[in-house]
Wavefront OBJ file of the C-alpha trace (Angstrom):
o trace
v 7.383 -19.991 7.927
v 8.406 -22.414 5.210
v 11.613 -22.430 3.208
v 9.776 -21.306 0.078
v 8.475 -18.271 1.969
v 11.949 -17.545 3.344
v 13.483 -17.600 -0.119
v 10.954 -15.075 -1.415
v 11.587 -12.541 1.365
v 14.568 -10.206 1.246
v 14.556 -9.550 4.992
v 13.421 -11.328 8.121
v 12.792 -10.590 11.775
v 14.410 -12.229 14.789
v 11.411 -14.540 15.075
v 11.577 -15.517 11.396
v 15.351 -16.071 11.604
v 14.810 -18.303 14.631
v 12.244 -20.307 12.665
v 14.627 -20.707 9.718
v 17.436 -21.882 12.034
v 15.125 -23.905 14.306
v 16.437 -22.135 17.423
v 14.995 -19.882 20.114
v 14.762 -16.137 19.438
v 17.236 -15.476 22.268
v 19.826 -17.549 20.369
v 19.384 -15.319 17.319
v 19.714 -12.220 19.525
v 22.979 -13.612 20.976
v 24.318 -14.279 17.463
v 23.442 -10.688 16.504
v 25.104 -9.271 19.638
v 28.248 -11.312 18.919
v 28.333 -10.028 15.337
v 27.987 -13.534 13.960
v 24.842 -12.639 12.045
v 24.695 -9.156 10.491
v 21.599 -7.199 11.490
v 20.342 -3.649 11.647
v 17.731 -1.964 13.774
v 14.714 -0.300 12.310
v 12.965 1.269 15.253
v 13.140 -1.297 18.038
v 13.247 -4.362 15.802
v 16.243 -6.105 14.287
v 16.135 -6.768 10.570
v 18.356 -9.297 8.826
v 18.772 -10.362 5.238
v 17.257 -13.786 4.770
v 20.221 -14.757 2.592
v 22.590 -14.029 5.530
v 20.579 -16.354 7.778
v 20.602 -19.111 5.156
v 24.341 -18.595 4.536
v 25.006 -18.867 8.290
v 23.038 -22.137 8.488
v 24.904 -23.526 5.480
v 28.287 -22.583 6.988
v 27.465 -24.233 10.313
v 26.280 -27.404 8.572
v 29.356 -27.629 6.335
v 31.822 -26.813 9.140
v 30.352 -29.361 11.537
v 30.125 -32.034 8.849
v 33.765 -31.494 7.887
v 34.777 -31.671 11.539
v 32.915 -34.961 12.022
v 34.526 -36.422 8.920
v 38.063 -35.451 9.895
v 37.945 -35.853 13.683
v 38.967 -39.356 14.628
v 38.352 -40.546 11.094
v 40.142 -43.774 10.346
v 40.757 -44.646 6.723
v 38.682 -47.584 5.555
v 40.368 -50.713 4.422
v 39.817 -51.572 0.783
v 37.610 -54.499 1.844
v 35.396 -52.264 3.984
v 34.940 -49.761 1.166
v 33.864 -52.599 -1.153
v 31.144 -53.667 1.282
v 29.700 -50.137 1.375
v 29.454 -49.856 -2.408
l 1 2 3 4 5 6 7 8 9 10 11 12 13 14 15 16 17 18 19 20 21 22 23 24 25 26 27 28 29 30 31 32 33 34 35 36 37 38 39 40 41 42 43 44 45 46 47 48 49 50 51 52 53 54 55 56 57 58 59 60 61 62 63 64 65 66 67 68 69 70 71 72 73 74 75 76 77 78 79 80 81 82 83 84 85
């Protein structure tokens, strides 16, 4: 499943959510059980909104990036910042 397909679908299955997140289906099932990702059952299958899966991925990316930037971050000297630019 490609991102363009994901954006056109309102809902997705556990398998499709796992493909979007690049994780195993059991990881998605654990996230559902923990209440981290909202999902409902229709028959025996879980159904999730594709936008919720994408929002979860975005949150994880932003949170982990912010943590990397602030954890152990030493301010650059003015000379070092000039070399980067």
